[in-house]
Structure formats: structure tokens, C-alpha cells
C-alpha positions as YAML, in Angstrom:
chain: A
units: angstrom
residues:
- id: 1
  name: MET
  ca: [221.50, 25.07, 45.90]
- id: 2
  name: HIS
  ca: [219.88, 22.10, 44.19]
- id: 3
  name: PRO
  ca: [221.36, 21.12, 40.83]
- id: 4
  name: VAL
  ca: [218.86, 20.12, 38.15]
- id: 5
  name: MET
  ca: [219.35, 16.50, 37.15]
- id: 6
  name: PRO
  ca: [219.05, 15.85, 33.40]
- id: 7
  name: ILE
  ca: [215.98, 13.83, 32.44]
- id: 8
  name: ASP
  ca: [215.50, 14.38, 28.70]
- id: 9
  name: ASP
  ca: [217.00, 11.00, 27.75]
- id: 10
  name: LEU
  ca: [214.54, 9.09, 29.99]
- id: 11
  name: PRO
  ca: [211.09, 7.74, 29.04]
- id: 12
  name: LYS
  ca: [208.31, 10.06, 30.29]
- id: 13
  name: PRO
  ca: [207.24, 8.03, 33.33]
- id: 14
  name: GLU
  ca: [210.87, 7.93, 34.49]
- id: 15
  name: GLN
  ca: [211.25, 11.66, 33.78]
- id: 16
  name: TYR
  ca: [208.40, 12.37, 36.15]
- id: 17
  name: ARG
  ca: [209.71, 9.94, 38.79]
- id: 18
  name: SER
  ca: [213.01, 11.83, 38.71]
- id: 19
  name: LEU
  ca: [211.27, 15.21, 38.80]
- id: 20
  name: THR
  ca: [209.12, 14.06, 41.71]
- id: 21
  name: GLN
  ca: [212.22, 13.13, 43.71]
- id: 22
  name: GLN
  ca: [213.94, 16.40, 42.80]
- id: 23
  name: ALA
  ca: [210.85, 18.46, 43.69]
- id: 24
  name: GLN
  ca: [210.45, 16.73, 47.05]
- id: 25
  name: ALA
  ca: [214.09, 17.43, 47.92]
- id: 26
  name: LEU
  ca: [213.82, 21.02, 46.72]
- id: 27
  name: LEU
  ca: [210.62, 21.88, 48.59]
- id: 28
  name: GLU
  ca: [210.81, 19.70, 51.71]
- id: 29
  name: CYS
  ca: [212.21, 22.30, 54.11]
- id: 30
  name: GLU
  ca: [210.21, 25.32, 52.95]
- id: 31
  name: ARG
  ca: [206.56, 26.24, 53.61]
- id: 32
  name: ASP
  ca: [206.34, 29.56, 51.76]
- id: 33
  name: ARG
  ca: [204.05, 29.27, 48.72]
- id: 34
  name: ILE
  ca: [205.84, 31.94, 46.69]
- id: 35
  name: ALA
  ca: [209.33, 30.56, 47.31]
- id: 36
  name: ASN
  ca: [208.20, 27.03, 46.50]
- id: 37
  name: ALA
  ca: [206.35, 28.16, 43.37]
- id: 38
  name: ALA
  ca: [209.47, 29.99, 42.18]
- id: 39
  name: ASN
  ca: [211.71, 26.97, 42.72]
- id: 40
  name: LEU
  ca: [209.28, 24.47, 41.20]
- id: 41
  name: ALA
  ca: [208.76, 26.69, 38.13]
- id: 42
  name: ALA
  ca: [212.53, 26.91, 37.65]
- id: 43
  name: LEU
  ca: [212.99, 23.14, 38.12]
- id: 44
  name: LEU
  ca: [210.31, 22.29, 35.56]
- id: 45
  name: PHE
  ca: [211.37, 24.95, 33.06]
- id: 46
  name: HIS
  ca: [214.97, 23.75, 33.08]
- id: 47
  name: SER
  ca: [214.09, 20.03, 33.16]
- id: 48
  name: LEU
  ca: [211.13, 19.37, 30.89]
- id: 49
  name: PRO
  ca: [211.94, 19.13, 27.20]
- id: 50
  name: ALA
  ca: [210.13, 21.35, 24.70]
- id: 51
  name: VAL
  ca: [208.53, 23.86, 27.09]
- id: 52
  name: ASN
  ca: [208.68, 27.62, 26.70]
- id: 53
  name: TRP
  ca: [206.76, 28.77, 29.79]
- id: 54
  name: VAL
  ca: [206.21, 27.34, 33.27]
- id: 55
  name: GLY
  ca: [204.53, 29.24, 36.04]
- id: 56
  name: PHE
  ca: [201.85, 29.83, 38.58]
- id: 57
  name: TYR
  ca: [198.77, 32.00, 38.58]
- id: 58
  name: LEU
  ca: [197.55, 32.58, 42.13]
- id: 59
  name: PHE
  ca: [193.94, 33.25, 43.11]
- id: 60
  name: ASP
  ca: [193.43, 36.55, 44.92]
- id: 61
  name: GLY
  ca: [189.79, 35.92, 45.79]
- id: 62
  name: GLN
  ca: [188.48, 37.36, 42.52]
- id: 63
  name: GLU
  ca: [190.82, 36.40, 39.67]
- id: 64
  name: LEU
  ca: [194.10, 34.65, 38.87]
- id: 65
  name: VAL
  ca: [197.17, 36.87, 39.24]
- id: 66
  name: LEU
  ca: [200.57, 36.09, 37.77]
- id: 67
  name: GLY
  ca: [202.91, 34.45, 40.25]
- id: 68
  name: PRO
  ca: [206.43, 33.03, 39.95]
- id: 69
  name: PHE
  ca: [207.29, 31.82, 36.45]
- id: 70
  name: GLN
  ca: [210.03, 31.08, 33.93]
- id: 71
  name: GLY
  ca: [209.73, 32.22, 30.31]
- id: 72
  name: GLN
  ca: [208.61, 35.32, 28.42]
- id: 73
  name: PRO
  ca: [206.67, 38.04, 30.25]
- id: 74
  name: ALA
  ca: [203.05, 36.96, 30.63]
- id: 75
  name: CYS
  ca: [199.50, 38.15, 31.12]
- id: 76
  name: VAL
  ca: [199.10, 39.50, 34.65]
- id: 77
  name: ARG
  ca: [195.43, 38.85, 35.40]
- id: 78
  name: ILE
  ca: [193.06, 36.14, 34.17]
- id: 79
  name: GLU
  ca: [189.34, 35.96, 34.96]
- id: 80
  name: LEU
  ca: [187.97, 32.67, 36.23]
- id: 81
  name: GLY
  ca: [186.48, 30.75, 33.32]
- id: 82
  name: LYS
  ca: [188.57, 32.63, 30.72]
- id: 83
  name: GLY
  ca: [191.29, 30.92, 28.68]
- id: 84
  name: VAL
  ca: [192.91, 27.63, 29.63]
- id: 85
  name: CYS
  ca: [194.06, 28.80, 33.08]
- id: 86
  name: GLY
  ca: [190.72, 30.36, 33.98]
- id: 87
  name: THR
  ca: [188.89, 27.24, 32.78]
- id: 88
  name: ALA
  ca: [191.08, 24.94, 34.91]
- id: 89
  name: ALA
  ca: [190.50, 27.19, 37.93]
- id: 90
  name: ALA
  ca: [186.73, 27.43, 37.38]
- id: 91
  name: THR
  ca: [186.14, 23.73, 36.67]
- id: 92
  name: GLY
  ca: [188.69, 22.29, 39.10]
- id: 93
  name: ARG
  ca: [189.91, 19.96, 36.33]
- id: 94
  name: THR
  ca: [193.29, 19.71, 34.64]
- id: 95
  name: GLN
  ca: [193.19, 21.06, 31.10]
- id: 96
  name: VAL
  ca: [195.39, 19.43, 28.44]
- id: 97
  name: VAL
  ca: [195.18, 21.40, 25.20]
- id: 98
  name: ASP
  ca: [196.81, 20.01, 22.05]
- id: 99
  name: HIS
  ca: [196.30, 23.15, 19.95]
- id: 100
  name: VAL
  ca: [195.79, 26.36, 21.92]
- id: 101
  name: ASP
  ca: [194.47, 28.26, 18.90]
- id: 102
  name: ALA
  ca: [191.52, 25.84, 18.81]
- id: 103
  name: PHE
  ca: [190.67, 26.39, 22.50]
- id: 104
  name: PRO
  ca: [187.67, 28.76, 22.79]
- id: 105
  name: GLY
  ca: [188.79, 32.01, 24.40]
- id: 106
  name: HIS
  ca: [192.47, 31.08, 24.56]
- id: 107
  name: ILE
  ca: [194.57, 33.92, 25.96]
- id: 108
  name: ALA
  ca: [197.81, 34.20, 23.98]
- id: 109
  name: CYS
  ca: [200.40, 35.42, 26.47]
- id: 110
  name: ASP
  ca: [203.32, 33.93, 24.50]
- id: 111
  name: THR
  ca: [202.56, 33.70, 20.78]
- id: 112
  name: ALA
  ca: [205.10, 30.87, 20.46]
- id: 113
  name: SER
  ca: [202.93, 28.56, 22.61]
- id: 114
  name: ARG
  ca: [201.08, 25.85, 20.68]
- id: 115
  name: SER
  ca: [200.00, 23.43, 23.44]
- id: 116
  name: GLU
  ca: [199.36, 23.76, 27.15]
- id: 117
  name: VAL
  ca: [198.63, 21.87, 30.34]
- id: 118
  name: VAL
  ca: [197.11, 23.60, 33.38]
- id: 119
  name: VAL
  ca: [196.58, 21.95, 36.78]
- id: 120
  name: PRO
  ca: [194.26, 23.61, 39.31]
- id: 121
  name: LEU
  ca: [195.64, 23.97, 42.84]
- id: 122
  name: HIS
  ca: [193.34, 23.61, 45.86]
- id: 123
  name: GLY
  ca: [194.06, 23.91, 49.57]
- id: 124
  name: PRO
  ca: [193.26, 21.23, 52.14]
- id: 125
  name: ASP
  ca: [189.82, 22.79, 52.61]
- id: 126
  name: GLY
  ca: [189.12, 22.68, 48.85]
- id: 127
  name: SER
  ca: [189.60, 26.42, 48.34]
- id: 128
  name: LEU
  ca: [191.21, 27.59, 45.10]
- id: 129
  name: ILE
  ca: [194.87, 28.58, 45.49]
- id: 130
  name: GLY
  ca: [195.67, 29.00, 41.80]
- id: 131
  name: VAL
  ca: [196.96, 27.00, 38.84]
- id: 132
  name: LEU
  ca: [200.22, 25.55, 37.57]
- id: 133
  name: ASP
  ca: [200.56, 26.35, 33.86]
- id: 134
  name: ILE
  ca: [203.01, 24.82, 31.38]
- id: 135
  name: ASP
  ca: [203.24, 25.82, 27.71]
- id: 136
  name: SER
  ca: [205.07, 24.29, 24.77]
- id: 137
  name: PRO
  ca: [205.93, 25.61, 21.31]
- id: 138
  name: GLU
  ca: [205.11, 22.12, 19.96]
- id: 139
  name: PRO
  ca: [201.51, 21.16, 19.11]
- id: 140
  name: ALA
  ca: [200.19, 18.19, 21.12]
- id: 141
  name: ARG
  ca: [203.28, 18.20, 23.36]
- id: 142
  name: PHE
  ca: [201.43, 16.98, 26.46]
- id: 143
  name: ASP
  ca: [199.85, 13.55, 26.88]
- id: 144
  name: ASP
  ca: [198.36, 11.52, 29.73]
- id: 145
  name: ASP
  ca: [201.83, 10.73, 31.15]
- id: 146
  name: ASP
  ca: [202.47, 14.47, 31.36]
- id: 147
  name: ARG
  ca: [199.08, 15.13, 32.94]
- id: 148
  name: ARG
  ca: [199.65, 12.52, 35.64]
- id: 149
  name: GLY
  ca: [203.24, 13.64, 36.23]
- id: 150
  name: ILE
  ca: [202.40, 17.34, 36.47]
- id: 151
  name: GLU
  ca: [199.42, 16.63, 38.74]
- id: 152
  name: ALA
  ca: [201.78, 14.66, 41.02]
- id: 153
  name: LEU
  ca: [204.23, 17.58, 41.05]
- id: 154
  name: ALA
  ca: [201.38, 19.96, 41.88]
- id: 155
  name: CYS
  ca: [200.51, 17.71, 44.85]
- id: 156
  name: ILE
  ca: [204.11, 17.87, 46.07]
- id: 157
  name: TYR
  ca: [203.92, 21.66, 45.87]
- id: 158
  name: LEU
  ca: [200.63, 21.74, 47.81]
- id: 159
  name: GLN
  ca: [201.91, 19.33, 50.47]
- id: 160
  name: ALA
  ca: [205.09, 21.37, 50.94]
- id: 161
  name: CYS
  ca: [203.06, 24.54, 51.44]
- id: 162
  name: ALA
  ca: [200.47, 23.03, 53.77]
- id: 163
  name: PRO
  ca: [200.46, 24.37, 57.31]
- id: 164
  name: ILE
  ca: [202.04, 22.08, 59.87]
- id: 165
  name: ASP
  ca: [199.49, 20.58, 62.26]
- id: 166
  name: ARG
  ca: [200.79, 21.36, 65.75]
- id: 167
  name: ASP
  ca: [198.17, 19.40, 67.76]
...
């Protein structure tokens, strides 16, 4: 068991440094994508202030399908290019949305969500694996520090799940 270290009294860059260290320790001995997604979602949900949903949508070859998450029950399937998650997956770019109601085609899975950040996840060959999605009930909750920090955490997840080269 890995206890969650409190970070809410730290400045954002230090919060993400702490979360990076915690995520590396949590994921370092496991290669399974589902297990690592479940643990990372729990770590972020219980660590980041002012979030109401943290989870993964995994690409099944046609659309994004709900994976491990923390928060209220969510939409199960999202088409590529639809909503914030589908847009991140289709464009390959992190989406930081200050006001979800103003995002064209936003999919309201949790009506309490007001802002969102979604990081696309790609394998070593560039193929789409899915997205890491974090919602907040506060408008404009996520800034550039959050984007950089969550992208770094997504990289830790991807590195932990990468196949071991046995050459």
C-alpha cells in the first residue's frame, strides 16, 4: 500500500513534483495498463485539490471507452473528435478548458464539472492509447502549471506501462 502524501498546502509546481515522485513509486514495479491507470486515478483524485473526477478513457480501435476512474459514474463511450476527451484524442493535443459549457460539443458526464484538462496518451509507436481526463467543479481551475504537471504524470504512466526491451 502506498499512502497519499498531502500536497494541498504546497505551491503548484511543488505539488506536481511531489505527485511525480509518488506516481513513480506507485507505478514502478507494475506494467499492467489497467492496474496503473486505476492507481494513478486514485492518487490524483485524492491528492489534487478541487477535482471531482479523474480517470482514463482507453482507445479500443474505434472510440474511447471508459477505463479506471474516481468520481461519479461517467459516460462509457466517446467518439473521436467529440467533446473534450474526443478532441484531445483526435488532435493529439492536451485540452485545457476553463468553462466546459462554452466548449463546442462538450459531453456533460458529471453536471458538477465546470473546467477540465485532458491529456492524450500515445504508445512508443505513436498509436493512440487513450486519454487522461481530470474535471473540476471550479471554473478555470487548471492553468499552465497543471497542464505541464499532468502531462508529466501521463508520461510516467506511459513509461511504467511500456514493454520491457529484452534485447
